[in-house]
C-alpha positions in Angstrom: 194.7 54.6 6.8 194.6 55.4 3.1 191.6 57.3 1.8 191.4 59.5 4.9 191.5 63.3 4.2 194.5 65.0 5.6 194.0 67.2 8.7 194.0 70.8 7.5 193.9 74.2 9.2 190.3 74.9 10.2 189.8 77.7 7.7 190.6 75.4 4.8 188.0 72.7 5.6 184.9 74.6 4.5 185.4 74.7 0.7 187.2 72.5 -1.9 188.8 75.6 -3.5 190.1 76.7 -0.1 191.4 73.2 0.6 193.3 73.1 -2.7 194.7 76.6 -2.1 195.8 75.6 1.4 197.4 72.3 0.3 199.3 73.7 -2.7 200.0 77.4 -2.1 199.3 78.8 1.3 202.5 79.0 3.3 204.7 77.7 0.5 207.8 80.0 0.4 207.5 82.2 -2.6 210.8 83.7 -3.8 209.8 85.2 -7.2 209.4 88.9 -6.9 206.6 89.3 -9.4 204.6 86.5 -7.9 205.1 88.1 -4.4 203.9 91.4 -5.8 200.8 89.7 -7.4 199.9 88.0 -4.1 200.3 91.3 -2.3 197.9 93.0 -4.7 195.4 90.2 -4.2 195.7 90.5 -0.5 195.0 94.2 -0.8 191.8 93.5 -2.8 190.8 91.0 -0.1 190.7 93.7 2.6 187.2 93.6 4.1 186.2 90.5 2.2 186.5 86.8 2.6 189.6 85.2 0.9 187.4 82.7 -0.9 185.9 85.7 -2.8 189.4 86.6 -4.1 190.3 83.0 -5.0 187.1 82.7 -7.0 188.0 85.9 -8.9 191.7 85.3 -9.2 191.7 84.4 -12.9 189.5 87.4 -13.7 192.0 89.6 -11.7 194.9 88.2 -13.7 193.1 89.0 -17.0 192.0 92.4 -15.9 195.5 93.4 -14.6 197.6 92.1 -17.5 198.6 88.9 -15.6 199.9 91.2 -12.8 202.8 92.4 -15.0 204.1 95.4 -13.1 205.4 97.0 -16.3 202.0 96.8 -18.0 200.1 97.8 -14.8 202.3 100.9 -14.3 201.1 102.1 -17.7 197.4 101.9 -16.8 195.5 105.2 -17.2 192.3 106.6 -15.9 190.6 104.9 -18.9 191.9 101.6 -17.5 190.5 102.5 -14.1 187.1 103.1 -15.7 187.3 99.8 -17.6 188.2 97.9 -14.4 185.4 99.6 -12.5 183.0 98.0 -15.0 184.5 94.5 -14.8 182.1 92.4 -12.7 184.8 89.6 -12.5 186.9 91.6 -10.0 186.4 93.6 -6.9 185.3 97.0 -8.2 186.9 99.4 -5.7 188.4 102.5 -7.2 190.8 102.9 -4.3 192.1 99.3 -4.6 192.3 99.6 -8.4 194.3 102.8 -8.2 196.5 101.4 -5.4 197.3 98.4 -7.6 198.4 100.7 -10.5 200.4 102.9 -8.1 201.9 99.8 -6.5 203.1 98.6 -9.9 204.9 101.9 -10.2 206.4 101.6 -6.7 207.5 98.1 -7.5 209.3 99.3 -10.7 210.8 102.3 -8.8 212.3 99.8 -6.3 213.8 97.8 -9.2 215.2 101.0 -10.8 216.8 101.9 -7.4 218.4 98.4 -7.3 216.1 96.9 -4.8 214.9 93.4 -5.8 211.5 92.9 -4.4 212.0 89.3 -3.2 215.3 90.0 -1.4 213.8 93.1 0.1 210.7 91.3 1.4 212.6 88.2 2.7 215.1 90.4 4.6 212.3 91.2 7.1 212.3 87.6 8.2 216.0 87.0 8.0 215.7 85.1 4.7 213.9 82.1 6.3 210.4 81.2 7.1 209.3 82.1 10.7 207.6 79.0 12.0 204.9 79.8 14.6 204.0 77.6 17.5 200.9 76.3 15.6 198.6 77.4 18.3 198.6 81.2 18.6 196.5 83.1 16.1 197.6 86.6 15.4 196.6 89.3 12.9 200.0 91.1 12.7 203.5 90.8 14.0 206.5 93.1 14.5 207.8 91.9 11.2 204.6 92.7 9.4 204.5 96.2 11.0 208.1 96.9 9.9 207.5 95.6 6.4 204.3 97.5 6.1 206.1 100.7 7.1 208.9 100.1 4.6 206.4 99.4 1.8 204.5 102.6 2.6 207.7 104.5 2.6 208.3 103.3 -0.9 204.8 104.5 -2.0 202.8 101.3 -1.7 199.1 101.5 -0.7 196.8 98.9 0.9 199.7 97.4 2.7 198.8 97.9 6.4 200.3 95.5 8.9 197.3 93.2 8.9 197.2 92.9 5.1 201.0 92.4 5.1 200.8 89.7 7.8 198.1 87.7 5.8 200.3 88.0 2.7 203.4 86.9 4.7 201.4 83.8 5.7 200.3 83.2 2.2 203.8 83.5 0.7 205.5 81.4 3.3 207.4 84.1 5.1 205.5 82.9 8.1 204.3 79.3 8.7 201.1 79.8 10.6 199.6 76.4 9.8 197.9 74.9 12.9 199.9 72.4 14.8 197.6 69.5 13.8 197.7 70.5 10.1 199.6 68.2 7.8 201.4 71.2 6.4 202.6 72.6 9.7 206.4 73.1 9.5 206.5 71.3 6.2 208.1 74.1 4.2 
């Protein structure tokens, strides 16, 4: 049966970029704090939009936001906000841009307080990926609600429980691949 395409989650079958993202990234456990933060920022920008829009703009986002270096992002000023609002390569939402800058500051405040972002995030799932039944679709979970509240308490914006759940799926905190998908329970 060589040459047959693998069976993927239904959402990843419509576009080659989505398929590549699904196969190599989505649901792969991410343990690097900076990478987790970057993906959370991108999920915040995705709110109200299709994920493919963010994937197509991801390189432009990285260029615009200093490769999502929280130290650099925390130094952004109103001049940077104006610059970013003029950047057609990204989603030009003042609220989302300002949230990303503020979230860089919140990330650094956590570090300064001795909270490592990856350990903090993974503590909400007991340190291991939660594997779903592969059949039940959900938009949020008790874990995403708790993590959302904890992030908000630390000053993060655009981290509601639905955004946080999508991010948890993307970063492998939750394995929500469909049961027939070749990636289901593969992490």
